[in-house]
C-alpha positions as CSV (number, residue, x, y, z in Angstrom):
1,X,0.0,0.0,0.0
2,X,1.5,3.4,-1.0
3,X,1.0,6.9,0.3
4,X,-1.8,8.0,-2.0
5,X,-3.9,5.0,-0.9
6,X,-3.2,5.6,2.8
7,X,-4.2,9.3,2.4
8,X,-7.3,8.3,0.4
9,X,-8.4,5.8,3.0
10,X,-7.9,8.2,5.9
11,X,-9.9,10.9,4.1
12,X,-12.7,8.7,3.0
13,X,-13.3,7.2,6.4
14,X,-12.9,10.5,8.2
15,X,-15.3,12.2,5.9
16,X,-17.9,9.4,6.2
17,X,-17.6,9.4,10.0
18,X,-18.2,13.2,10.1
19,X,-21.3,12.8,8.0
20,X,-22.6,10.0,10.2
21,X,-22.1,12.1,13.3
22,X,-24.0,15.0,11.7
23,X,-26.7,12.8,10.4
24,X,-27.2,10.8,13.6
25,X,-26.6,13.4,16.2
26,X,-27.3,16.9,14.8
27,X,-30.1,16.0,12.3
28,X,-31.6,13.1,14.2
29,X,-34.9,15.0,14.7
30,X,-35.4,15.2,11.0
31,X,-35.2,11.6,9.8
32,X,-36.0,12.2,6.1
33,X,-33.6,15.1,5.8
34,X,-31.0,13.2,7.8
35,X,-31.1,10.2,5.6
36,X,-31.0,12.3,2.4
37,X,-28.2,14.5,3.7
38,X,-26.1,11.4,4.2
39,X,-27.1,10.0,0.8
40,X,-26.2,13.1,-1.0
41,X,-23.1,14.2,0.8
42,X,-21.4,10.8,0.7
43,X,-21.3,11.4,-3.1
44,X,-18.5,13.9,-2.5
45,X,-16.1,11.0,-2.3
46,X,-15.8,11.4,-6.0
47,X,-13.4,14.3,-5.3
48,X,-11.1,11.8,-3.5
49,X,-10.8,9.2,-6.2
50,X,-7.6,10.6,-7.8
51,X,-5.7,10.0,-4.5
52,X,-5.9,6.2,-4.9
53,X,-3.1,4.5,-6.6
54,X,-4.2,0.8,-6.3
55,X,-7.4,-0.7,-7.7
56,X,-7.9,-3.2,-4.9
57,X,-7.4,-0.5,-2.2
58,X,-10.1,1.7,-3.7
59,X,-12.5,-1.1,-4.3
60,X,-12.0,-3.4,-1.4
61,X,-10.7,-1.2,1.4
62,X,-12.3,2.2,0.7
63,X,-15.7,1.1,-0.7
64,X,-16.5,-2.6,0.1
65,X,-16.3,-2.3,3.9
66,X,-19.3,0.0,3.8
67,X,-21.4,-2.8,2.4
68,X,-21.2,-4.6,5.7
69,X,-21.3,-1.4,7.8
70,X,-24.5,-0.1,6.2
71,X,-26.1,-3.5,6.4
72,X,-25.4,-3.6,10.2
73,X,-27.3,-0.4,10.7
74,X,-30.2,-1.4,8.4
75,X,-33.5,-2.9,9.6
76,X,-32.3,-6.3,8.4
77,X,-29.2,-6.3,10.7
78,X,-28.9,-9.2,13.1
79,X,-27.7,-6.6,15.6
80,X,-31.2,-4.9,15.4
81,X,-29.6,-1.5,15.4
82,X,-31.9,0.8,13.3
83,X,-30.8,4.4,13.1
84,X,-32.6,7.4,11.8
85,X,-30.8,7.1,8.5
86,X,-32.0,3.6,7.8
87,X,-35.3,3.5,9.5
88,X,-37.0,5.6,6.8
89,X,-37.1,4.8,3.2
90,X,-35.8,1.6,1.7
91,X,-34.0,-0.4,4.4
92,X,-31.2,-1.6,2.1
93,X,-30.7,1.6,0.1
94,X,-27.4,2.5,1.5
95,X,-26.2,-1.1,1.2
96,X,-27.0,-1.0,-2.6
97,X,-25.2,2.4,-2.7
98,X,-22.0,0.8,-1.3
99,X,-22.3,-2.2,-3.6
100,X,-22.5,0.0,-6.7
101,X,-19.5,2.1,-5.6
102,X,-17.4,-1.0,-5.0
103,X,-18.2,-2.5,-8.4
104,X,-17.6,0.7,-10.3
105,X,-14.3,1.3,-8.4
106,X,-13.1,-2.1,-9.4
107,X,-14.1,-2.0,-13.0
108,X,-13.2,1.6,-13.9
109,X,-10.3,2.3,-11.6
110,X,-8.1,3.6,-14.4
111,X,-10.8,6.1,-15.5
112,X,-12.1,7.7,-12.3
113,X,-14.4,10.1,-14.1
114,X,-16.5,7.2,-15.1
115,X,-16.8,6.1,-11.4
116,X,-17.5,9.7,-10.5
117,X,-20.3,10.0,-13.0
118,X,-22.1,7.0,-11.5
119,X,-21.5,8.3,-7.9
120,X,-23.0,11.8,-8.5
121,X,-25.9,10.4,-10.5
122,X,-26.7,8.1,-7.6
123,X,-25.9,10.5,-4.7
124,X,-26.9,14.0,-5.9
125,X,-29.3,13.0,-8.6
126,X,-31.3,10.3,-6.8
127,X,-30.9,12.0,-3.4
128,X,-32.4,15.4,-4.5
129,X,-35.1,13.6,-6.5
130,X,-36.3,11.9,-3.4
131,X,-36.0,14.9,-1.2
132,X,-37.7,17.4,-3.5
133,X,-40.3,14.8,-4.7
134,X,-41.3,13.9,-1.1
135,X,-41.6,17.5,0.1
136,X,-42.9,19.3,-3.0
137,X,-44.1,16.6,-5.4
138,X,-47.7,17.0,-6.5
139,X,-47.8,15.0,-9.8
140,X,-47.3,11.4,-8.7
141,X,-47.0,8.2,-10.8
142,X,-46.4,4.5,-10.3
143,X,-44.9,2.3,-12.9
144,X,-43.4,-0.8,-11.1
145,X,-44.9,-0.3,-7.6
146,X,-43.0,2.6,-6.1
147,X,-44.6,6.0,-5.9
148,X,-42.5,8.7,-7.7
149,X,-43.2,12.3,-8.7
150,X,-42.7,14.3,-11.8
151,X,-41.2,17.0,-9.7
152,X,-38.7,14.6,-8.3
153,X,-37.8,13.2,-11.8
154,X,-37.3,16.7,-13.2
155,X,-35.1,17.6,-10.2
156,X,-33.0,14.6,-10.8
157,X,-32.5,15.5,-14.5
158,X,-31.4,19.1,-13.6
159,X,-29.1,18.0,-10.8
160,X,-27.4,15.3,-12.9
161,X,-26.8,17.8,-15.7
162,X,-25.2,20.2,-13.2
163,X,-23.1,17.6,-11.4
164,X,-22.2,15.8,-14.6
165,X,-20.6,19.0,-15.8
166,X,-18.8,19.4,-12.4
167,X,-17.3,15.9,-12.9
168,X,-16.1,16.7,-16.4
169,X,-14.5,19.9,-15.3
170,X,-12.9,18.4,-12.2
171,X,-11.4,15.6,-14.2
172,X,-10.5,17.8,-17.1
173,X,-12.5,15.6,-19.4
174,X,-14.1,16.9,-22.7
175,X,-17.2,18.9,-22.1
176,X,-19.8,16.8,-24.0
177,X,-23.1,18.6,-23.1
178,X,-25.2,16.2,-25.2
179,X,-23.7,13.2,-23.4
180,X,-24.5,14.7,-20.0
181,X,-28.1,15.4,-21.1
182,X,-28.4,11.8,-22.3
183,X,-27.1,10.5,-19.0
184,X,-29.5,12.7,-17.1
185,X,-32.5,11.7,-19.1
186,X,-31.7,8.0,-18.9
187,X,-30.9,8.1,-15.2
188,X,-34.2,10.0,-14.4
189,X,-36.1,7.5,-16.4
190,X,-34.5,4.4,-14.8
191,X,-35.0,5.9,-11.3
192,X,-38.7,6.4,-12.1
193,X,-39.3,2.8,-13.0
194,X,-36.9,1.0,-10.5
195,X,-38.6,-0.2,-7.3
196,X,-37.6,-1.1,-3.7
197,X,-34.5,1.1,-3.4
198,X,-32.7,-0.7,-6.3
199,X,-32.3,2.6,-8.0
200,X,-29.1,3.0,-5.9
201,X,-27.8,0.3,-8.2
202,X,-29.5,1.0,-11.5
203,X,-28.9,4.7,-11.6
204,X,-25.2,4.6,-10.9
205,X,-24.5,1.7,-13.3
206,X,-26.5,3.2,-16.1
207,X,-24.8,6.6,-15.8
208,X,-21.3,5.1,-15.7
209,X,-21.9,2.7,-18.5
210,X,-23.5,5.2,-20.8
211,X,-20.5,7.5,-20.3
212,X,-18.1,4.6,-20.8
213,X,-19.9,3.5,-24.0
214,X,-19.9,6.9,-25.6
215,X,-16.3,7.7,-24.7
216,X,-15.0,4.3,-25.8
217,X,-17.2,3.6,-28.8
218,X,-18.8,6.9,-29.6
């Protein structure tokens, strides 16, 4: 393990611990906002990806341990520890979140902007869609069982467009506006039809693989 990996691990775990403290202690009285605050802000780990120098460290030491940790604080945990962040919404949402980051980190380690695209679509896009849709959504719809709102889907599209551009600028990648719009439309659509918290998998994978497909084969 070399220095970049060590710094990356320290920053990732320190950052997540700070978020957990804020979510569980400071925002505990507001369970929906607390959960979405954690969901959205964890996405900022995309800023730390360039620090990692080894694929297995990023995937299996930085990302994978959170699969077990988030499961242990879910309603399905054998420890029966249900926190404010997991008691509302889909119980395994954060677990799926961690799984997607682990898989993307392993597959696309050499091109971190692809990982980042999936992370921001999942964290910022899906997070704000749920937050705005729950609080302000008036036009609801159901496709495969879960209730979603037009307002939430529109919010997701806008947020992914913004954060997708942030990713490209941060990683000094070509500014392909049409590609970002295509990712945002596709992610908002798949989020709207994906039930039971599985959008934490489908949104991130779709965003990353669309970006990968266009960059490699486009």
